[in-house]
VEXPA-269736 format. One record per residue (C-alpha): residue in one letter; x, y, z. Coordinates in Angstrom, 2 decimals, padded with zeros to 5 digits. Each point is the difference from the previous one (the first is absolute). Layout:
# VEXPA-269736
ATOM,residu,u,v,w
ATOM,a,X,Y,Z
...
# end
This chain:
# VEXPA-269736
ATOM,residu,u,v,w
ATOM,x,-078.67,-137.88,013.39
ATOM,x,-002.60,002.24,-002.59
ATOM,x,001.56,002.97,-001.90
ATOM,x,-002.84,002.38,000.07
ATOM,x,-000.92,001.81,-003.46
ATOM,x,-001.14,003.46,000.93
ATOM,x,-001.41,001.55,-003.08
ATOM,x,-000.65,003.76,-000.73
ATOM,x,-003.49,000.05,001.89
ATOM,x,001.43,-001.68,002.79
ATOM,x,002.90,002.04,000.39
ATOM,x,-002.16,003.09,-000.07
ATOM,x,-002.33,-001.64,002.69
ATOM,x,002.94,-000.29,002.47
ATOM,x,001.78,003.35,-000.60
ATOM,x,-000.70,002.77,002.73
ATOM,x,002.18,003.12,-000.34
ATOM,x,000.43,000.33,003.76
ATOM,x,001.65,-003.49,-000.02
ATOM,x,002.02,000.33,-003.05
ATOM,x,001.32,003.10,001.55
ATOM,x,001.02,-001.62,003.16
ATOM,x,001.68,-002.91,-002.01
ATOM,x,001.88,002.44,-002.18
ATOM,x,001.32,002.06,002.66
ATOM,x,001.01,-003.09,002.13
ATOM,x,002.02,-001.44,-003.00
ATOM,x,002.05,003.44,-000.45
ATOM,x,000.69,-000.66,003.82
ATOM,x,001.42,-003.48,-000.77
ATOM,x,001.87,001.54,-003.22
ATOM,x,001.52,002.49,002.07
ATOM,x,001.07,-002.36,002.69
ATOM,x,001.46,-002.47,-002.90
ATOM,x,-002.38,-002.74,000.80
ATOM,x,-000.99,-000.58,-003.63
ATOM,x,001.42,-001.22,-003.20
ATOM,x,-000.71,001.79,-002.65
ATOM,x,002.00,-000.36,-003.64
ATOM,x,-000.49,003.18,-002.40
ATOM,x,-002.95,000.43,-002.09
ATOM,x,000.67,-001.79,-003.55
ATOM,x,-001.23,001.25,-003.26
ATOM,x,-001.00,-001.70,-003.27
ATOM,x,-000.67,002.64,-002.51
ATOM,x,-002.12,-001.04,-002.91
ATOM,x,-001.03,001.98,-003.05
ATOM,x,-003.36,001.48,001.61
ATOM,x,000.78,000.03,003.58
ATOM,x,002.05,-001.83,002.77
ATOM,x,-000.31,-002.58,002.44
ATOM,x,001.52,000.05,003.46
ATOM,x,001.23,-002.85,002.35
ATOM,x,-000.20,000.89,003.65
ATOM,x,001.31,-002.63,002.63
ATOM,x,000.11,000.57,003.72
ATOM,x,000.11,-001.88,003.22
ATOM,x,-001.46,001.34,003.22
ATOM,x,000.07,-001.14,003.34
ATOM,x,-003.12,-002.28,-000.31
ATOM,x,-000.22,-000.41,-003.80
ATOM,x,002.01,-000.05,-003.65
ATOM,x,-001.11,000.10,-003.25
ATOM,x,000.00,001.87,-003.23
ATOM,x,-002.41,002.54,-002.00
ATOM,x,000.09,-000.05,-003.67
ATOM,x,-001.60,003.42,-001.41
ATOM,x,-000.33,001.90,-003.57
ATOM,x,000.01,003.43,-000.98
ATOM,x,-001.80,000.28,-003.36
ATOM,x,-001.01,003.50,-000.53
ATOM,x,-002.04,-000.88,-003.29
ATOM,x,-002.30,-002.45,001.77
ATOM,x,-002.46,002.83,000.29
ATOM,x,-000.64,-000.23,-003.60
ATOM,x,-000.86,-004.00,000.33
ATOM,x,-002.44,000.56,003.02
ATOM,x,003.07,-001.40,002.30
ATOM,x,001.49,001.32,003.10
ATOM,x,003.37,001.45,-000.72
ATOM,x,001.25,-001.71,003.28
ATOM,x,-000.64,-003.58,000.73
ATOM,x,001.78,-002.34,002.42
ATOM,x,-000.02,-003.46,001.44
ATOM,x,001.70,-001.13,003.15
ATOM,x,001.32,-003.43,001.51
ATOM,x,000.13,-000.09,003.91
ATOM,x,002.26,-002.48,001.57
ATOM,x,000.71,-001.56,003.33
ATOM,x,003.69,001.27,000.65
ATOM,x,000.72,-003.31,002.29
ATOM,x,-001.20,-002.34,-002.52
ATOM,x,-000.10,001.60,-003.17
ATOM,x,-003.76,-001.22,-000.54
ATOM,x,-002.39,002.10,-001.96
ATOM,x,-002.36,001.69,002.46
ATOM,x,-001.78,001.73,-002.63
ATOM,x,-000.39,001.32,-003.42
ATOM,x,-001.78,003.10,-000.39
ATOM,x,-001.05,003.03,-002.46
ATOM,x,002.29,003.07,001.02
ATOM,x,-001.30,002.83,-001.96
ATOM,x,-002.08,001.12,002.68
ATOM,x,002.71,-000.61,002.74
ATOM,x,002.46,002.01,-002.32
ATOM,x,-002.30,003.10,000.26
ATOM,x,-000.88,-000.33,003.53
ATOM,x,003.83,-000.56,001.25
ATOM,x,001.14,002.90,-002.21
ATOM,x,-002.63,002.47,001.42
ATOM,x,000.70,-001.27,003.52
ATOM,x,003.76,000.66,-000.46
ATOM,x,-000.65,003.54,-001.08
ATOM,x,-002.61,000.76,002.90
ATOM,x,002.58,-001.50,002.38
ATOM,x,002.77,002.39,-001.22
ATOM,x,-002.62,002.81,000.34
ATOM,x,-000.36,-001.06,003.68
ATOM,x,003.76,000.33,000.51
ATOM,x,000.83,002.91,-002.37
ATOM,x,-002.96,002.30,-000.41
ATOM,x,-000.68,002.81,002.28
ATOM,x,-002.15,-001.22,002.93
ATOM,x,-002.52,002.81,-000.89
ATOM,x,-000.44,-001.25,-003.57
ATOM,x,-003.81,000.38,-001.16
ATOM,x,000.37,-000.02,-003.81
ATOM,x,000.80,-002.85,-002.56
ATOM,x,000.93,000.75,-003.48
ATOM,x,-000.42,-003.08,-002.48
ATOM,x,001.34,000.52,-003.58
ATOM,x,-000.97,-003.05,-002.14
ATOM,x,-003.35,-001.45,000.77
ATOM,x,000.27,-003.62,-001.00
ATOM,x,-000.35,-002.62,002.48
ATOM,x,002.94,000.40,002.21
ATOM,x,-001.75,003.49,000.83
ATOM,x,-002.88,-001.66,001.46
ATOM,x,001.92,-002.10,002.36
ATOM,x,002.34,003.03,000.81
ATOM,x,-002.90,001.97,001.16
ATOM,x,-001.20,-003.07,002.01
ATOM,x,003.25,-000.39,001.76
ATOM,x,000.29,003.59,000.75
ATOM,x,-003.24,000.48,001.32
ATOM,x,000.83,-002.96,002.83
ATOM,x,002.91,002.03,000.96
ATOM,x,-001.02,003.81,-000.37
ATOM,x,-003.01,002.03,000.79
ATOM,x,-000.14,001.71,-003.60
ATOM,x,-002.20,002.74,-000.64
ATOM,x,000.81,000.41,-003.48
ATOM,x,001.05,-002.45,-002.92
ATOM,x,000.97,001.85,-003.24
ATOM,x,000.21,-002.52,-003.10
ATOM,x,001.40,000.81,-003.35
ATOM,x,000.16,-002.38,-003.11
ATOM,x,000.26,000.56,-003.92
ATOM,x,-003.11,-002.07,-000.16
ATOM,x,-003.32,001.71,001.18
ATOM,x,-001.63,-003.31,-000.09
ATOM,x,002.67,-001.32,002.44
ATOM,x,-000.41,002.73,002.40
ATOM,x,-003.70,-000.27,-000.23
ATOM,x,000.09,-003.80,000.88
ATOM,x,002.49,000.76,003.00
ATOM,x,-002.33,002.63,001.42
ATOM,x,-003.24,-002.36,-000.49
ATOM,x,002.01,-002.85,001.75
ATOM,x,000.11,002.34,003.32
ATOM,x,-003.30,001.27,000.25
ATOM,x,000.35,000.49,003.84
ATOM,x,003.02,002.02,-000.54
ATOM,x,000.32,003.55,-001.65
ATOM,x,002.46,-000.36,-002.82
ATOM,x,000.96,003.07,-002.36
ATOM,x,001.12,-000.24,-003.42
ATOM,x,002.70,002.58,-000.07
ATOM,x,002.63,001.19,-002.62
ATOM,x,003.69,-001.95,000.45
ATOM,x,001.04,003.34,001.50
ATOM,x,-002.46,000.16,002.53
ATOM,x,000.12,-003.84,000.86
ATOM,x,003.95,000.41,000.51
ATOM,x,-000.66,002.48,002.57
ATOM,x,-001.13,-002.25,002.70
ATOM,x,001.19,-001.24,003.24
ATOM,x,000.44,-003.48,-001.14
ATOM,x,000.49,-000.60,-003.86
ATOM,x,000.04,-003.50,-001.52
ATOM,x,001.13,-000.12,-003.52
ATOM,x,-001.37,-003.01,-001.70
ATOM,x,000.66,000.19,-004.01
ATOM,x,002.24,-001.96,-002.21
ATOM,x,001.55,003.00,-001.46
ATOM,x,003.77,000.07,-001.56
ATOM,x,000.40,003.89,000.51
ATOM,x,-000.75,002.06,003.19
ATOM,x,-003.59,001.12,000.43
ATOM,x,000.32,001.39,003.31
ATOM,x,002.07,003.65,-000.17
ATOM,x,001.88,001.27,002.63
ATOM,x,-001.69,003.39,000.72
ATOM,x,-003.44,-002.00,000.78
ATOM,x,001.37,-001.83,002.87
ATOM,x,-000.47,001.95,003.45
ATOM,x,002.17,000.11,003.04
ATOM,x,-000.76,-002.81,002.21
ATOM,x,-001.57,-002.30,-002.68
ATOM,x,000.53,-003.73,000.10
ATOM,x,-000.06,-001.90,-003.52
ATOM,x,-000.44,-003.89,-000.45
ATOM,x,001.84,-000.13,-003.58
ATOM,x,-001.76,-003.66,-000.96
ATOM,x,-000.03,-000.01,-003.65
ATOM,x,003.36,000.21,-000.96
ATOM,x,000.48,-004.07,000.24
ATOM,x,002.27,-000.72,-002.88
ATOM,x,003.04,001.43,-001.78
ATOM,x,-000.66,003.11,-001.76
ATOM,x,-003.02,000.99,001.93
ATOM,x,000.17,003.48,001.86
ATOM,x,-003.22,001.88,001.39
ATOM,x,001.61,002.94,002.10
ATOM,x,002.48,002.47,-001.30
ATOM,x,003.73,-000.66,001.13
ATOM,x,-000.09,003.83,001.76
ATOM,x,-002.51,-001.58,002.37
ATOM,x,002.10,-003.02,000.93
ATOM,x,002.88,002.36,000.74
ATOM,x,-001.96,002.18,002.26
ATOM,x,-001.45,-003.03,001.99
ATOM,x,000.64,-002.75,002.55
ATOM,x,-000.40,-002.75,-002.07
ATOM,x,-000.69,-003.39,001.43
ATOM,x,-000.17,-003.58,-002.24
ATOM,x,-001.28,-003.37,000.95
ATOM,x,003.06,-001.50,-001.24
ATOM,x,003.25,001.70,-001.53
ATOM,x,000.59,-002.56,-002.77
ATOM,x,-003.18,000.13,-001.22
ATOM,x,-000.64,003.82,000.29
ATOM,x,003.38,000.30,-002.07
ATOM,x,-000.68,-002.25,-002.54
ATOM,x,-003.87,000.45,-000.72
ATOM,x,-001.43,002.74,002.60
ATOM,x,-000.64,003.69,-000.02
ATOM,x,003.74,000.69,000.30
ATOM,x,001.10,-002.34,-002.67
ATOM,x,-000.04,002.59,-003.09
ATOM,x,001.29,002.86,002.17
ATOM,x,002.94,-002.36,001.25
ATOM,x,000.75,-001.21,-003.33
ATOM,x,000.43,003.66,-001.36
ATOM,x,001.71,001.42,003.03
ATOM,x,-002.71,002.21,001.25
ATOM,x,-000.04,-002.14,003.19
ATOM,x,002.43,-001.75,001.77
ATOM,x,-000.81,-003.20,001.91
ATOM,x,002.22,001.27,003.03
ATOM,x,-003.31,002.58,000.35
ATOM,x,-002.13,-002.94,001.06
ATOM,x,-000.75,000.80,003.56
ATOM,x,-001.32,-003.26,001.29
ATOM,x,-002.24,-002.89,-001.04
ATOM,x,-003.49,-000.14,001.37
ATOM,x,001.04,-002.82,002.39
ATOM,x,002.59,001.98,001.55
ATOM,x,-002.69,002.53,000.87
ATOM,x,-002.21,-002.26,001.21
ATOM,x,002.35,-001.77,002.71
ATOM,x,001.39,003.34,000.86
ATOM,x,003.58,-000.53,-001.63
ATOM,x,-000.25,003.13,-001.48
ATOM,x,-002.40,003.19,000.25
ATOM,x,-002.61,000.69,-002.82
ATOM,x,-001.64,003.36,000.37
ATOM,x,001.88,002.56,002.25
ATOM,x,-002.35,003.12,-000.64
ATOM,x,-003.11,001.14,-001.80
ATOM,x,001.77,001.63,-002.49
ATOM,x,001.94,-002.82,-002.03
ATOM,x,-001.09,-001.81,-002.85
ATOM,x,-000.06,-003.81,000.50
ATOM,x,-000.02,-002.24,-002.74
ATOM,x,-000.63,-004.03,000.07
ATOM,x,001.41,-001.57,-003.20
ATOM,x,-002.19,-003.19,-000.18
ATOM,x,000.95,-002.69,-002.32
ATOM,x,-001.77,-002.67,001.87
ATOM,x,001.80,-002.82,001.90
ATOM,x,-000.76,-003.56,-000.14
ATOM,x,-000.25,-000.18,004.16
ATOM,x,-003.15,001.93,-000.47
ATOM,x,-001.55,-002.40,-002.18
ATOM,x,000.92,-003.15,002.21
ATOM,x,-001.13,001.79,003.00
ATOM,x,-003.39,000.60,-001.63
ATOM,x,-000.41,-003.44,-001.37
ATOM,x,000.88,-001.63,003.41
ATOM,x,-002.57,002.14,001.76
ATOM,x,-002.74,-001.14,-002.53
ATOM,x,001.19,-003.53,000.22
ATOM,x,-000.40,000.21,003.74
ATOM,x,-003.52,001.10,-000.48
ATOM,x,-001.08,-002.48,-002.45
ATOM,x,000.99,-002.89,001.99
ATOM,x,-002.14,001.12,002.73
ATOM,x,-003.25,-000.39,-002.12
ATOM,x,-001.98,-003.10,-000.74
ATOM,x,002.28,-002.99,-001.67
ATOM,x,-002.08,000.28,-003.45
ATOM,x,000.31,003.84,-000.32
ATOM,x,002.64,000.35,-002.51
ATOM,x,001.15,-002.21,-002.63
ATOM,x,002.95,-002.00,001.00
ATOM,x,002.69,-002.48,-001.74
ATOM,x,001.56,-003.25,001.66
ATOM,x,003.65,000.58,-001.57
ATOM,x,001.63,-002.81,002.37
# end
């Protein structure tokens, strides 16, 4: 049995956001129904960044993603986030595929946010505010456009060049550069920065807003003022990961937020175990740390697509 080798261009050709949204939502359902095995994310910290080992087994596949975050890479003309993933047959352990997972990470993260918005944002949400105009901004807009009829997309970044690139990449839609305060005053807000101190102030957030807090994905990172958390219904993707490295990690460590204030996991909401939004006034927050089942579900989706292509379309190895 050959092991497929899917390089970056292969993965990009196979990734379609509507398909990823379905795969990731199904992964959250399996997680809520206790049908997956997902050990905690493991961090390896080095001087200039960190590496993260993310293993998981879902109903039809197992594997592990090895991903780095090196924020100084922009000075070296390298992505800040790069990843590789090994996908295995859970029955035999055979490596089905080895694939570039950098773009998988971008797509599955955005898909998780959009799914959270689907269940937690007001049904009449029309405006999206994106804070941070990097690659995650691109995929977050893509994902929300699949699920919402947006009439206004506001963008903020300290780099005007980054904002201009993002606006140019969505020439069929109207994206507007705004101040951070204006961007935060949207129906749905996605925070996508690597900040280690709050960049979003409580007075800027209007009632009924849903926030996808994505940038805080390691110990010490924080994008939202703690006062916002204390006034909101807080949903997490994984309780332990959120406490250790999510948006709530700093407020939890300094006593500004208690873990008992976590309302539910996103899986709980999706499978109906708990209610999410109960009115149009509440502020809801999805603390997204990124969980391995999202990666494995997306990788299996791509593998299933790849094996339907002509035999010589992709490189393969004979490992056994």
